C-alpha positions as a Markdown table, in Angstrom:
| # | Residue | x | y | z |
|---|---|---|---|---|
| 1 | Met | -41.8 | -12.0 | -9.7 |
| 2 | Ile | -42.8 | -15.1 | -11.7 |
| 3 | Met | -45.7 | -17.4 | -11.2 |
| 4 | Thr | -48.3 | -19.9 | -12.5 |
| 5 | Ile | -51.7 | -21.5 | -11.9 |
| 6 | Ile | -54.0 | -24.2 | -12.9 |
| 7 | Phe | -57.7 | -24.7 | -12.8 |
| 8 | Ile | -59.7 | -27.8 | -13.0 |
| 9 | Phe | -61.9 | -27.4 | -16.1 |
| 10 | Thr | -61.8 | -29.4 | -19.3 |
| 11 | Lys | -62.9 | -29.1 | -22.9 |
| 12 | Glu | -64.8 | -31.5 | -25.0 |
| 13 | Tyr | -62.4 | -33.8 | -26.8 |
| 14 | Asp | -62.7 | -35.3 | -30.2 |
| 15 | Gly | -60.8 | -38.3 | -29.0 |
| 16 | Tyr | -58.2 | -40.2 | -30.9 |
| 17 | Asp | -57.6 | -40.0 | -34.6 |
| 18 | Ser | -56.8 | -43.1 | -36.8 |
| 19 | Asn | -53.2 | -42.9 | -35.7 |
| 20 | Asn | -54.0 | -42.9 | -32.0 |
| 21 | Asn | -53.1 | -39.2 | -31.6 |
| 22 | Tyr | -55.2 | -37.4 | -29.1 |
| 23 | His | -56.9 | -34.1 | -30.1 |
| 24 | Lys | -59.1 | -31.6 | -28.5 |
| 25 | Gly | -62.1 | -30.3 | -30.3 |
| 26 | Tyr | -61.8 | -26.8 | -28.8 |
| 27 | Gln | -59.1 | -24.3 | -29.8 |
| 28 | Ser | -57.8 | -23.0 | -26.5 |
| 29 | Met | -55.8 | -20.3 | -28.0 |
| 30 | Tyr | -58.9 | -18.4 | -28.8 |
| 31 | Ile | -60.5 | -18.2 | -25.4 |
| 32 | Ser | -63.4 | -15.9 | -25.9 |
| 33 | Lys | -64.1 | -14.1 | -29.1 |
| 34 | Asn | -66.4 | -11.6 | -27.5 |
| 35 | Ile | -64.5 | -10.2 | -24.7 |
| 36 | Ile | -64.4 | -6.5 | -23.8 |
| 37 | Ser | -62.8 | -4.0 | -26.1 |
| 38 | Thr | -59.2 | -2.9 | -26.3 |
| 39 | Leu | -56.0 | -4.2 | -24.7 |
| 40 | Ser | -52.3 | -4.5 | -24.4 |
| 41 | Leu | -49.7 | -5.1 | -21.7 |
| 42 | Ala | -47.0 | -3.8 | -19.4 |
| 43 | Thr | -43.6 | -5.3 | -18.9 |
| 44 | Ala | -41.4 | -4.0 | -16.1 |
| 45 | Leu | -42.6 | -5.4 | -12.8 |
| 46 | Ser | -42.8 | -2.3 | -10.5 |
| 47 | Ile | -44.4 | -2.2 | -7.1 |
| 48 | Gly | -44.3 | 1.6 | -6.6 |
| 49 | Met | -47.0 | 2.1 | -4.0 |
| 50 | Thr | -48.2 | 5.7 | -4.4 |
| 51 | Gly | -51.5 | 5.3 | -2.7 |
| 52 | Cys | -55.1 | 5.1 | -3.8 |
| 53 | Gly | -55.2 | 8.3 | -5.6 |
| 54 | Ser | -56.2 | 11.9 | -4.7 |
| 55 | Ser | -59.5 | 13.5 | -4.0 |
| 56 | Ser | -59.4 | 16.2 | -6.6 |
| 57 | Ser | -62.7 | 17.3 | -8.1 |
| 58 | Asp | -62.3 | 15.6 | -11.5 |
| 59 | Gly | -62.3 | 12.1 | -10.0 |
| 60 | Asp | -65.2 | 9.9 | -8.7 |
| 61 | Ala | -66.4 | 11.0 | -5.3 |
| 62 | Ala | -66.7 | 7.4 | -4.1 |
| 63 | Thr | -63.2 | 6.2 | -5.1 |
| 64 | Gly | -61.1 | 9.3 | -5.1 |
| 65 | Val | -59.5 | 8.1 | -8.4 |
| 66 | Thr | -59.0 | 11.1 | -10.7 |
| 67 | Asp | -59.3 | 11.1 | -14.5 |
| 68 | Gln | -55.7 | 12.3 | -14.5 |
| 69 | Glu | -54.6 | 9.2 | -12.6 |
| 70 | Lys | -56.5 | 6.9 | -15.0 |
| 71 | Gln | -54.8 | 8.6 | -17.9 |
| 72 | Ile | -51.4 | 8.0 | -16.3 |
| 73 | Val | -52.2 | 4.3 | -15.9 |
| 74 | Leu | -53.2 | 4.0 | -19.5 |
| 75 | Thr | -50.1 | 5.8 | -20.8 |
| 76 | Ser | -47.8 | 3.6 | -18.7 |
| 77 | Tyr | -49.7 | 0.6 | -20.0 |
| 78 | Ala | -49.2 | 1.7 | -23.6 |
| 79 | Asp | -45.5 | 2.5 | -23.1 |
| 80 | Ser | -45.0 | -1.0 | -21.6 |
| 81 | Val | -46.7 | -2.7 | -24.4 |
| 82 | Phe | -44.5 | -1.0 | -26.9 |
| 83 | Asp | -41.3 | -1.8 | -25.0 |
| 84 | Thr | -42.3 | -5.5 | -24.4 |
| 85 | Met | -43.2 | -6.0 | -28.0 |
| 86 | Ala | -39.9 | -4.5 | -29.0 |
| 87 | Ala | -38.1 | -7.1 | -26.9 |
| 88 | Ala | -40.1 | -9.9 | -28.4 |
| 89 | Ile | -39.2 | -8.7 | -31.9 |
| 90 | Thr | -35.5 | -8.6 | -31.0 |
| 91 | Asp | -35.6 | -12.2 | -29.8 |
| 92 | Ala | -37.7 | -13.3 | -32.8 |
| 93 | Lys | -35.1 | -11.8 | -35.2 |
| 94 | Ala | -32.4 | -13.7 | -33.3 |
| 95 | Leu | -34.5 | -16.8 | -33.7 |
| 96 | Glu | -34.9 | -16.2 | -37.4 |
| 97 | Thr | -31.1 | -15.8 | -37.7 |
| 98 | Ala | -30.4 | -19.0 | -35.8 |
| 99 | Val | -33.0 | -21.0 | -37.8 |
| 100 | Asn | -31.4 | -19.8 | -41.0 |
| 101 | Ala | -28.0 | -20.8 | -39.8 |
| 102 | Phe | -29.3 | -24.3 | -39.0 |
| 103 | Thr | -31.1 | -24.7 | -42.3 |
| 104 | Asp | -28.0 | -23.5 | -44.1 |
| 105 | Asp | -25.7 | -25.9 | -42.3 |
| 106 | Ser | -27.6 | -28.6 | -40.3 |
| 107 | Thr | -25.4 | -29.8 | -37.5 |
| 108 | Glu | -25.9 | -30.7 | -33.9 |
| 109 | Ala | -24.3 | -27.4 | -33.0 |
| 110 | Thr | -26.6 | -25.3 | -35.2 |
| 111 | Ser | -29.6 | -27.3 | -34.1 |
| 112 | Asp | -28.8 | -26.6 | -30.4 |
| 113 | Ala | -28.3 | -22.9 | -31.2 |
| 114 | Ala | -31.7 | -22.7 | -32.9 |
| 115 | Lys | -33.4 | -24.4 | -29.9 |
| 116 | Ala | -31.7 | -22.0 | -27.5 |
| 117 | Ala | -32.9 | -19.1 | -29.6 |
| 118 | Trp | -36.4 | -20.5 | -29.6 |
| 119 | Leu | -36.4 | -20.8 | -25.8 |
| 120 | Gln | -35.1 | -17.2 | -25.4 |
| 121 | Ala | -37.8 | -16.0 | -27.9 |
| 122 | Arg | -40.4 | -17.6 | -25.7 |
| 123 | Glu | -39.1 | -15.7 | -22.7 |
| 124 | Ser | -39.9 | -12.3 | -24.2 |
| 125 | Tyr | -43.0 | -13.4 | -26.0 |
| 126 | Gly | -44.6 | -15.1 | -23.0 |
| 127 | Val | -45.2 | -11.9 | -21.0 |
| 128 | Thr | -47.0 | -10.3 | -24.0 |
| 129 | Glu | -49.8 | -12.8 | -24.1 |
| 130 | Ile | -51.7 | -10.8 | -21.5 |
| 131 | Tyr | -52.4 | -8.3 | -24.3 |
| 132 | Arg | -54.9 | -10.7 | -25.8 |
| 133 | Leu | -58.7 | -11.0 | -25.6 |
| 134 | Ser | -59.5 | -7.3 | -25.8 |
| 135 | Asn | -60.1 | -6.7 | -29.5 |
| 136 | Gly | -56.7 | -5.1 | -29.7 |
| 137 | Pro | -54.1 | -5.3 | -32.5 |
| 138 | Ile | -53.0 | -8.8 | -31.5 |
| 139 | Asp | -56.4 | -10.5 | -32.0 |
| 140 | Ala | -59.2 | -8.1 | -33.0 |
| 141 | Glu | -61.4 | -10.0 | -35.4 |
| 142 | Glu | -63.4 | -7.2 | -36.9 |
| 143 | Gly | -63.5 | -3.4 | -37.3 |
| 144 | Trp | -60.8 | -0.9 | -38.0 |
| 145 | Val | -58.3 | -2.6 | -35.6 |
| 146 | Ala | -58.5 | -5.9 | -37.4 |
| 147 | Asp | -58.3 | -4.3 | -40.8 |
| 148 | Ala | -55.2 | -2.2 | -39.8 |
| 149 | Tyr | -53.2 | -4.9 | -38.0 |
| 150 | Gly | -54.4 | -8.2 | -39.2 |
| 151 | Ala | -55.1 | -10.0 | -35.9 |
| 152 | Pro | -52.0 | -12.2 | -36.1 |
| 153 | Glu | -52.3 | -14.0 | -32.8 |
| 154 | Gly | -53.6 | -17.1 | -34.5 |
| 155 | Gln | -50.5 | -17.3 | -36.7 |
| 156 | Leu | -48.1 | -16.5 | -33.9 |
| 157 | Asn | -49.1 | -18.7 | -31.0 |
| 158 | Ala | -52.2 | -20.7 | -31.7 |
| 159 | Trp | -52.4 | -23.9 | -29.8 |
| 160 | Pro | -52.7 | -26.9 | -29.8 |
| 161 | Leu | -50.7 | -27.4 | -32.9 |
| 162 | Asp | -51.9 | -29.9 | -35.6 |
| 163 | Glu | -48.5 | -31.5 | -36.0 |
| 164 | Asn | -50.0 | -34.2 | -38.2 |
| 165 | Met | -50.8 | -31.4 | -40.7 |
| 166 | Ile | -47.2 | -30.2 | -40.8 |
| 167 | Asp | -45.0 | -33.3 | -40.8 |
| 168 | Tyr | -44.9 | -37.0 | -40.1 |
| 169 | Thr | -45.7 | -38.1 | -36.6 |
| 170 | Thr | -45.2 | -41.4 | -34.8 |
| 171 | Asp | -48.3 | -42.9 | -33.1 |
| 172 | Ser | -48.4 | -44.8 | -29.8 |
| 173 | Ser | -47.5 | -48.1 | -31.6 |
| 174 | Gly | -44.5 | -46.6 | -33.3 |
| 175 | Ala | -46.0 | -46.3 | -36.8 |
| 176 | Thr | -45.5 | -43.1 | -38.7 |
| 177 | Thr | -48.1 | -40.9 | -40.5 |
| 178 | Ser | -48.0 | -39.3 | -43.9 |
| 179 | Gly | -50.1 | -36.9 | -46.1 |
| 180 | Asn | -48.9 | -33.7 | -44.5 |
| 181 | Ile | -47.7 | -30.3 | -45.9 |
| 182 | Ile | -44.0 | -31.3 | -45.9 |
| 183 | Asp | -44.4 | -34.6 | -47.8 |
| 184 | Thr | -47.0 | -33.2 | -50.2 |
| 185 | Ala | -45.1 | -31.2 | -52.9 |
| 186 | Gly | -48.1 | -29.8 | -54.7 |
| 187 | Ala | -51.8 | -29.1 | -53.9 |
| 188 | Phe | -52.6 | -29.6 | -50.2 |
| 189 | Thr | -56.1 | -29.5 | -48.7 |
| 190 | Pro | -56.3 | -29.2 | -44.9 |
| 191 | Asn | -59.0 | -31.2 | -43.2 |
| 192 | Gly | -62.3 | -29.4 | -44.0 |
| 193 | Gly | -60.4 | -26.5 | -45.7 |
| 194 | Asp | -59.6 | -25.2 | -49.1 |
| 195 | Glu | -56.8 | -26.4 | -51.4 |
| 196 | Val | -53.5 | -24.4 | -51.4 |
| 197 | Asp | -50.6 | -24.9 | -53.8 |
| 198 | Ala | -47.8 | -25.9 | -51.5 |
| 199 | Thr | -45.3 | -26.8 | -54.3 |
| 200 | Val | -43.0 | -24.2 | -52.8 |
| 201 | Ile | -43.2 | -23.6 | -49.1 |
| 202 | Ser | -43.2 | -19.9 | -48.3 |
| 203 | Lys | -44.6 | -17.6 | -45.5 |
| 204 | Glu | -47.6 | -16.8 | -47.8 |
| 205 | Val | -48.4 | -20.4 | -48.3 |
| 206 | Leu | -48.2 | -21.2 | -44.6 |
| 207 | Ala | -50.4 | -18.2 | -43.8 |
| 208 | Ala | -52.9 | -19.5 | -46.3 |
| 209 | Leu | -52.9 | -23.0 | -44.7 |
| 210 | Asn | -53.0 | -21.9 | -41.0 |
| 211 | Glu | -56.5 | -22.5 | -39.6 |
| 212 | Asn | -57.7 | -23.2 | -43.1 |
| 213 | Gly | -60.8 | -25.3 | -42.5 |
| 214 | Gly | -61.0 | -24.4 | -38.8 |
| 215 | Asp | -59.2 | -23.4 | -35.6 |
| 216 | Ala | -57.9 | -26.9 | -35.1 |
| 217 | Asn | -55.7 | -26.7 | -38.3 |
| 218 | Val | -52.8 | -24.8 | -36.7 |
| 219 | Ala | -49.7 | -24.9 | -38.8 |
| 220 | Thr | -47.7 | -21.7 | -38.0 |
| 221 | Gly | -46.1 | -19.8 | -35.2 |
| 222 | Tyr | -43.8 | -20.5 | -32.3 |
| 223 | His | -45.2 | -24.0 | -31.8 |
| 224 | Ala | -44.6 | -25.0 | -35.5 |
| 225 | Ile | -41.0 | -24.1 | -35.1 |
| 226 | Glu | -40.9 | -25.9 | -31.8 |
| 227 | Phe | -42.2 | -29.1 | -33.4 |
| 228 | Leu | -39.9 | -28.9 | -36.3 |
| 229 | Leu | -36.8 | -28.4 | -34.0 |
| 230 | Trp | -37.7 | -30.9 | -31.3 |
| 231 | Gly | -40.2 | -33.3 | -32.8 |
| 232 | Gln | -42.8 | -35.1 | -30.6 |
| 233 | Asp | -42.2 | -35.7 | -26.9 |
| 234 | Gln | -44.2 | -38.9 | -26.7 |
| 235 | Asp | -45.1 | -39.6 | -23.1 |
| 236 | Tyr | -48.5 | -41.1 | -23.7 |
| 237 | Asn | -48.4 | -43.9 | -21.2 |
| 238 | Ser | -50.4 | -42.0 | -18.6 |
| 239 | Phe | -53.6 | -42.6 | -20.5 |
| 240 | Ile | -52.9 | -45.1 | -23.3 |
| 241 | Asp | -50.4 | -47.9 | -23.8 |
| 242 | Asp | -47.6 | -46.9 | -26.0 |
| 243 | Thr | -44.2 | -48.1 | -27.1 |
| 244 | Val | -42.6 | -44.7 | -27.4 |
| 245 | Thr | -42.0 | -42.9 | -24.1 |
| 246 | Asn | -39.1 | -40.5 | -23.6 |
| 247 | Gly | -39.2 | -40.0 | -19.8 |
| 248 | Ala | -39.5 | -37.3 | -17.1 |
| 249 | Thr | -36.4 | -35.3 | -18.2 |
| 250 | Lys | -36.6 | -35.9 | -21.9 |
| 251 | Ala | -38.1 | -33.5 | -24.5 |
| 252 | Gly | -38.7 | -34.3 | -28.2 |
| 253 | Glu | -35.8 | -35.9 | -29.9 |
| 254 | Arg | -36.2 | -35.2 | -33.6 |
| 255 | Pro | -33.2 | -36.8 | -35.5 |
| 256 | Leu | -30.8 | -34.5 | -37.2 |
| 257 | Glu | -31.1 | -36.7 | -40.3 |
| 258 | Asp | -34.6 | -35.0 | -40.9 |
| 259 | Tyr | -32.5 | -32.1 | -42.1 |
| 260 | Thr | -29.7 | -33.9 | -43.8 |
| 261 | Ser | -30.4 | -37.3 | -45.4 |
| 262 | Asn | -34.1 | -38.2 | -44.6 |
| 263 | Pro | -36.8 | -37.6 | -47.1 |
| 264 | Asn | -38.2 | -34.1 | -47.5 |
| 265 | Ala | -35.2 | -32.5 | -45.7 |
| 266 | Asp | -35.3 | -29.5 | -48.0 |
| 267 | Arg | -39.0 | -28.9 | -47.5 |
| 268 | Arg | -38.6 | -29.1 | -43.8 |
| 269 | Lys | -35.9 | -26.5 | -43.9 |
| 270 | Ala | -38.1 | -24.2 | -46.1 |
| 271 | Tyr | -40.9 | -24.7 | -43.6 |
| 272 | Leu | -38.6 | -23.6 | -40.7 |
| 273 | Asp | -37.3 | -20.6 | -42.5 |
| 274 | Ala | -40.8 | -19.4 | -43.6 |
| 275 | Ser | -42.2 | -19.9 | -40.1 |
| 276 | Ala | -39.5 | -17.8 | -38.5 |
| 277 | Glu | -39.9 | -15.0 | -41.1 |
| 278 | Leu | -43.7 | -15.0 | -40.5 |
| 279 | Ile | -43.3 | -14.6 | -36.7 |
| 280 | Val | -41.1 | -11.5 | -37.2 |
| 281 | Asp | -43.6 | -10.0 | -39.7 |
| 282 | Asp | -46.6 | -10.6 | -37.3 |
| 283 | Leu | -44.8 | -9.1 | -34.3 |
| 284 | Glu | -43.8 | -6.1 | -36.2 |
| 285 | Ala | -47.4 | -5.5 | -37.4 |
| 286 | Val | -48.6 | -5.6 | -33.7 |
| 287 | Ala | -45.8 | -3.4 | -32.5 |
| 288 | Ser | -46.6 | -0.8 | -35.1 |
| 289 | Ala | -49.9 | -0.2 | -33.5 |
| 290 | Trp | -48.2 | 0.9 | -30.3 |
| 291 | Ala | -45.7 | 3.4 | -31.8 |
| 292 | Lys | -45.5 | 6.5 | -29.7 |
| 293 | Thr | -46.2 | 8.8 | -32.6 |
| 294 | Ala | -49.4 | 8.3 | -34.5 |
| 295 | Ser | -49.9 | 8.6 | -38.2 |
| 296 | Val | -51.6 | 11.7 | -39.4 |
| 297 | Asp | -54.1 | 9.5 | -41.3 |
| 298 | Cys | -54.9 | 6.1 | -39.8 |
| 299 | Ser | -56.8 | 5.1 | -43.0 |
| 300 | Thr | -53.6 | 5.0 | -45.0 |
| 301 | Asp | -51.0 | 4.4 | -42.3 |
| 302 | Ala | -52.1 | 2.8 | -39.0 |
| 303 | Ser | -48.7 | 3.3 | -37.2 |
| 304 | Gly | -49.3 | 4.4 | -33.6 |
| 305 | Cys | -53.1 | 4.7 | -34.2 |
| 306 | Tyr | -54.2 | 2.1 | -31.7 |
| 307 | Arg | -52.1 | 3.6 | -28.9 |
| 308 | Ala | -53.5 | 7.0 | -29.7 |
| 309 | Ala | -57.0 | 5.6 | -29.8 |
| 310 | Leu | -56.5 | 3.9 | -26.4 |
| 311 | Leu | -55.3 | 7.3 | -25.0 |
| 312 | Asp | -58.3 | 9.1 | -26.5 |
| 313 | Ser | -56.0 | 11.3 | -28.5 |
| 314 | Leu | -56.7 | 10.8 | -32.2 |
| 315 | Thr | -58.0 | 13.9 | -34.0 |
| 316 | Gly | -59.9 | 14.9 | -37.1 |
| 317 | Asp | -61.7 | 12.1 | -38.9 |
| 318 | Asp | -59.8 | 9.5 | -36.9 |
| 319 | Ala | -61.2 | 10.8 | -33.6 |
| 320 | Thr | -64.2 | 8.4 | -33.9 |
| 321 | Lys | -61.8 | 5.6 | -33.2 |
| 322 | Asn | -60.9 | 7.0 | -29.7 |
| 323 | Ile | -61.7 | 5.0 | -26.6 |
| 324 | Lys | -62.7 | 6.8 | -23.4 |
| 325 | Pro | -60.5 | 6.2 | -20.4 |
| 326 | Asp | -63.1 | 4.2 | -18.4 |
| 327 | Ala | -63.9 | 2.0 | -21.4 |
| 328 | Ala | -60.2 | 1.4 | -22.0 |
| 329 | Leu | -59.6 | 0.5 | -18.4 |
| 330 | Lys | -62.7 | -1.8 | -18.4 |
| 331 | Thr | -61.2 | -3.6 | -21.4 |
| 332 | Ile | -57.8 | -4.0 | -19.9 |
| 333 | Ile | -59.0 | -5.2 | -16.5 |
| 334 | Gly | -61.6 | -7.5 | -18.0 |
| 335 | Ala | -59.2 | -9.0 | -20.5 |
| 336 | Ile | -56.5 | -9.8 | -17.9 |
| 337 | Gly | -59.1 | -11.3 | -15.7 |
| 338 | Val | -60.3 | -13.6 | -18.5 |
| 339 | Phe | -56.7 | -14.5 | -19.4 |
| 340 | Ile | -55.6 | -15.5 | -15.9 |
| 341 | Lys | -58.8 | -17.3 | -15.1 |
| 342 | Ser | -60.1 | -18.9 | -18.2 |
| 343 | Glu | -57.0 | -19.2 | -20.5 |
| 344 | Leu | -54.1 | -19.8 | -18.2 |
| 345 | Ala | -55.6 | -21.4 | -15.2 |
| 346 | Asn | -58.3 | -23.4 | -17.0 |
| 347 | Glu | -57.4 | -24.2 | -20.6 |
| 348 | Arg | -53.6 | -24.4 | -20.3 |
| 349 | Ile | -53.2 | -25.8 | -16.8 |
| 350 | Ala | -56.4 | -27.6 | -15.6 |
| 351 | Val | -57.1 | -29.4 | -18.9 |
| 352 | Ala | -53.5 | -30.8 | -18.9 |
| 353 | Val | -53.8 | -31.9 | -15.3 |
| 354 | Leu | -57.1 | -33.5 | -15.7 |
| 355 | Thr | -56.4 | -35.5 | -18.8 |
| 356 | Pro | -53.5 | -35.9 | -17.9 |
| 357 | Ser | -51.8 | -35.7 | -21.3 |
| 358 | Glu | -48.7 | -34.3 | -22.7 |
| 359 | Glu | -50.7 | -33.3 | -25.7 |
| 360 | Asp | -52.5 | -30.8 | -23.6 |
| 361 | Glu | -49.4 | -29.0 | -22.2 |
| 362 | His | -48.7 | -25.7 | -24.0 |
| 363 | Ser | -45.1 | -26.3 | -25.2 |
| 364 | Cys | -45.3 | -30.1 | -25.3 |
| 365 | Phe | -42.5 | -30.7 | -27.8 |
| 366 | Ser | -39.7 | -28.8 | -25.9 |
| 367 | Asp | -41.1 | -29.4 | -22.4 |
| 368 | Asn | -41.0 | -25.7 | -21.8 |
| 369 | Thr | -44.6 | -25.4 | -20.4 |
| 370 | His | -43.4 | -24.5 | -16.9 |
| 371 | Arg | -41.8 | -21.3 | -18.4 |
| 372 | Asp | -45.0 | -20.5 | -20.4 |
| 373 | Ile | -47.0 | -20.6 | -17.2 |
| 374 | Leu | -44.5 | -18.5 | -15.3 |
| 375 | Leu | -44.2 | -15.9 | -18.0 |
| 376 | Asn | -47.9 | -15.6 | -18.7 |
| 377 | Tyr | -48.5 | -15.1 | -15.0 |
| 378 | Gln | -45.7 | -12.5 | -14.9 |
| 379 | Gly | -47.3 | -10.6 | -17.7 |
| 380 | Phe | -50.5 | -10.4 | -15.6 |
| 381 | Val | -48.7 | -9.1 | -12.6 |
| 382 | Asp | -46.9 | -6.6 | -14.9 |
| 383 | Val | -50.1 | -5.1 | -16.2 |
| 384 | Leu | -51.5 | -4.9 | -12.6 |
| 385 | Lys | -48.5 | -3.2 | -11.1 |
| 386 | Thr | -46.4 | -1.5 | -13.7 |
| 387 | Gly | -46.0 | 2.2 | -14.1 |
| 388 | Asp | -45.7 | 5.5 | -12.3 |
| 389 | Lys | -49.3 | 5.0 | -11.4 |
| 390 | Ser | -50.6 | 1.4 | -11.7 |
| 391 | Leu | -54.0 | -0.3 | -11.3 |
| 392 | Tyr | -52.6 | -1.7 | -8.1 |
| 393 | Asp | -51.9 | 1.8 | -6.8 |
| 394 | Leu | -55.5 | 2.9 | -7.4 |
| 395 | Val | -57.4 | 0.2 | -5.6 |
| 396 | Asp | -58.5 | 0.5 | -2.0 |
| 397 | Thr | -56.8 | -1.1 | 1.0 |
| 398 | Glu | -59.1 | -4.1 | 1.2 |
| 399 | Thr | -58.7 | -5.0 | -2.4 |
| 400 | Arg | -54.9 | -4.6 | -2.3 |
| 401 | Thr | -54.7 | -6.9 | 0.8 |
| 402 | Glu | -56.6 | -9.6 | -1.2 |
| 403 | Leu | -54.3 | -9.1 | -4.2 |
| 404 | Asp | -51.2 | -9.3 | -2.1 |
| 405 | Ala | -52.4 | -12.6 | -0.4 |
| 406 | Leu | -53.2 | -14.3 | -3.7 |
| 407 | Ile | -50.1 | -13.1 | -5.5 |
| 408 | Ala | -47.9 | -14.2 | -2.7 |
| 409 | Ser | -49.5 | -17.6 | -2.7 |
| 410 | Ile | -49.3 | -18.0 | -6.5 |
| 411 | Asp | -45.7 | -16.8 | -6.5 |
| 412 | Leu | -44.6 | -19.7 | -4.3 |
| 413 | Lys | -46.5 | -22.3 | -6.3 |
| 414 | Val | -45.3 | -21.0 | -9.7 |
| 415 | Ala | -41.7 | -21.0 | -8.4 |
| 416 | Ala | -42.1 | -24.6 | -7.1 |
| 417 | Val | -43.4 | -25.8 | -10.5 |
| 418 | Asp | -40.5 | -24.0 | -12.3 |
| 419 | Ala | -37.9 | -25.4 | -9.9 |
| 420 | Ala | -39.3 | -28.9 | -10.1 |
| 421 | Ala | -39.0 | -28.9 | -13.9 |
| 422 | Ala | -35.2 | -29.3 | -13.6 |
| 423 | Ala | -35.8 | -32.9 | -12.5 |
| 424 | Thr | -39.4 | -33.6 | -13.6 |
| 425 | His | -40.9 | -31.9 | -16.7 |
| 426 | Phe | -44.4 | -30.5 | -16.5 |
| 427 | Asp | -45.9 | -33.5 | -18.4 |
| 428 | Tyr | -44.7 | -35.7 | -15.5 |
| 429 | Gln | -45.6 | -33.2 | -12.8 |
| 430 | Ile | -49.3 | -33.4 | -13.8 |
| 431 | Lys | -49.4 | -37.2 | -13.4 |
| 432 | Glu | -51.2 | -38.9 | -10.4 |
| 433 | Gly | -48.7 | -39.4 | -7.6 |
| 434 | Ser | -46.4 | -36.5 | -8.6 |
| 435 | Asp | -45.1 | -34.4 | -5.7 |
| 436 | Thr | -46.2 | -31.2 | -7.5 |
| 437 | Arg | -49.6 | -32.2 | -8.8 |
| 438 | Ser | -51.5 | -30.9 | -5.8 |
| 439 | Thr | -49.4 | -27.6 | -5.9 |
| 440 | Ile | -50.4 | -27.2 | -9.6 |
| 441 | Ile | -54.1 | -27.7 | -8.8 |
| 442 | Asp | -53.9 | -25.2 | -5.9 |
| 443 | Met | -52.2 | -22.7 | -8.1 |
| 444 | Lys | -55.0 | -23.1 | -10.6 |
| 445 | Asn | -57.6 | -22.4 | -7.9 |
| 446 | Asp | -55.7 | -19.3 | -6.8 |
| 447 | Met | -55.5 | -18.0 | -10.4 |
| 448 | Arg | -59.2 | -18.4 | -10.9 |
| 449 | Glu | -59.8 | -16.4 | -7.7 |
| 450 | Leu | -57.4 | -13.8 | -8.9 |
| 451 | Gly | -59.3 | -13.4 | -12.1 |
| 452 | Asp | -62.5 | -12.9 | -10.2 |
| 453 | Leu | -60.9 | -10.3 | -8.1 |
| 454 | Met | -60.5 | -8.1 | -11.1 |
| 455 | Val | -64.2 | -7.3 | -10.6 |
| 456 | Asp | -63.2 | -5.6 | -7.3 |
| 457 | Val | -60.3 | -3.9 | -9.0 |
| 458 | Ala | -62.6 | -2.3 | -11.5 |
| 459 | Ala | -65.1 | -1.3 | -8.9 |
| 460 | Asp | -62.5 | 0.6 | -7.0 |
| 461 | Leu | -62.0 | 2.7 | -10.1 |
| 462 | Asp | -65.8 | 3.1 | -10.4 |
| 463 | Ile | -65.9 | 0.8 | -13.4 |
| 464 | Asp | -68.8 | -1.7 | -13.7 |
| 465 | Leu | -67.4 | -5.3 | -14.3 |
| 466 | Asn | -69.0 | -8.6 | -13.3 |
| 467 | Glu | -67.9 | -12.2 | -13.0 |
| 468 | Glu | -69.2 | -13.0 | -16.5 |
| 469 | Asp | -66.9 | -10.2 | -17.9 |
| 470 | Val | -63.8 | -12.1 | -16.5 |
| 471 | Thr | -64.9 | -15.6 | -17.5 |
| 472 | Asp | -64.7 | -17.0 | -21.0 |
| 473 | Pro | -68.3 | -18.3 | -21.7 |
| 474 | Asp | -66.7 | -21.1 | -23.8 |
| 475 | Glu | -64.2 | -22.3 | -21.3 |
| 476 | Thr | -63.9 | -26.0 | -20.7 |
| 477 | Val | -66.1 | -27.1 | -17.8 |
| 478 | Leu | -65.6 | -30.5 | -16.2 |
């Protein structure tokens, strides 16, 4: 099952820079910084309908959902997060190998192989994005979880990328920019940030530069590699006149000479290598939190400690980190509601449709946005339905009927957008007059509704959640 949605909401935009490049003022990758409490994800899409739960005495009398059933849901969730992250790491390592092969011997063949490895890595990473927005290992910004795992989401997948900060870009008139990390072999100061010695490009240097000076200064992660492999996909003519337009089935077309004979080829290679290595490091840091055996002392070794805390099973001095089952489920349900409603439907889909601008599509350099949408949505459904006992299994008949109707509707729309991308990339699907534009807008609306329905899912488990809990207060409103 694979799907997608879009919602009509928009951020404030800063407008055009001096090179006619369009930029948003709001960093969509960080949806809401004060969302519930702890999260992760599930991967294998399983529909096993085992009913709404038993009526044993340890459950809530109104819902009939037992504490044991809730614990099974949380355990299945934790297992799935670990397995899904392991798959993402495997593909990230394959990407690193392919990137290294390309930078060692830059040919069309090795370039194509690196691009294929990037696309595959996005397949396994895309379903993990649903783990966000819950103060979990991927993006917790304070407390023991942040200290232990580093909140690497901003280095892994932050978006939109500041490509002007990384390398040269070509504006709408065909003129190229300069003054970026790659062409500055020495001290580099990001806009509004602190100086970093970039004489030698390494993963440490890139980590120091990423978001240095603000969330808009994104210079690492999957999208940095995407930009360095594909280059810009300049289809600006939907909202400004330009002389550089690639077309409905064209992605970025960075010249191979950027890695052979053009200026700064060696620094470009170093940037690619360092970016790929940093992705593997960050994924491994997150995966360590979900190890199935916890460290005996989380203050010195946090391996498995987050999983154990989510399952309320840490002991000794670490027991204070434990999360009670209802609190853990509230976190998970609220976070997936925010992600599907405010991040995916609104920031990633609606903003792009309403501009419409290729700068606002998630994977705009490779034209892989249709896959991002499908995989992000799949991750949501995975969390909802995966496991021997899933959230879907525990809700009442009325809620399940509503879920089934929305999911069926979204499934069709996501599939339509995915299929249409073979002939018309997402940046052209969102334009006025496109055959799929209305489908994308309807999909967005369904996803928004699905996010709101998480309030009912929580209620069926006797957990108090409201519409504000599943809505990013900072989401773009049009």
